[in-house]
Phi, psi and omega in degrees: 000109186288161188289326178299319184293332185272326187263329183270092188272130180229134172238125178254123171255136186238126189218162178282310188231157166294132182102348170307315193288329181278308179289333173274254183274030184307329177291323180289317176301312174302312175308306179307315183295315182294336174272009173097005176284149172279109175259125177241140180240139176236129178243130184276337177228167172266002177080030187289349182255021178302150180226019180274128165065227180290344183306318187287348179256002185260144170302147184298325182295314180297315177301319181295316186296316183296321184285338170296319183290318177295325178293324177294311179299315179295322178300318184293316178299327181281342184092020178293148187277337181178160176218160179225131170255120183285326182082018176291163188290121182292139180069012175229024184288333176295346180267344176298127180306134180312316182297326180289316177298313178303312181300323177301318182283322176299321179299317182287327176297312181292329178289319190247349175051058177292151170273328181234138182237136184228133179213182175291158171302145185295348168266007170088355182069297179254001180084010182301124178306320182297322182288314179298314182300310182302320184292317179298314186293319179295320177299312188290325174296316181302319179298315183289341184285346167071194188297335179269006179277194174302160184262329184219139173244116174254146175245125174291136186213162170249120183283150189306322186295342181265356182304319180308323177310329190270356169045059175082002172297148181292117180222153173239091188277177171238163182293141182299333177284350174280345183286132187250348181209135174236117183255123172271126189273112178299156186306315184298320181289319172302326180289320179293322180293320181292326179293319179302313176303316180301328187279352170272071192295325184287347185243013187291345176301320183298315176300322182292329178293314179300315178301316175303316180287319185272327187086290178255095189295318182301315180298313180294331186245021186290342170242147173236150193236140186222145171266131176275087185302317184204151180205146173257009174253167173302132175298125176294147183282341183229169179297143176276162171227016179208127178296339180259013179304132172092347183277314185292338186272002184288147182290000000 
């Protein structure tokens, strides 16, 4: 294990749509950036098939244009070092050939050499087929990257014990015992997450709905939960509280 790999911390987040990163593990992404990690984001689509709020009334080309701008502004708010949008068809990622999807993630891995990769849970959290497809692409890319690839693959998830908070919203939760990392989101990272959400202006209706459901959005989302999907390190005996846990200590 070379020194650069231990000291230059890089996290790659892989998502289907702009706003997945903010509404999902935005606190973890912001925390990593605040702690000095280089955060990179990969989006498979520009979200041109969105149906939230004003999205449903905009032509697809215009919605795509707006969401590209929003992705850039939200990535900046989170503290990401950069982002990339592939522009594959929204709501049709399950039709993308596996080789094409895996290759796209591998290209990003080889370009930035992250130790940690983060995506949605393989069941999609809400069951969205695009989320499921991207999680599958990312899992296979992690596997194919081999010994010189990332060391840890995490999936953002909602544990079953938290489902009542969402008051009947469609979710595909995971068993609590499957959760391998719980991150307490510090105030500075929470502020970055909220600012990133606000910058997704075409999607802000979803945030307003969550506020109505949760009451106190900060309190409801003060922790984020992750499944350690794959790792090239020894599996920890206990839940982690740092996505880079175990990496700095490598010989």
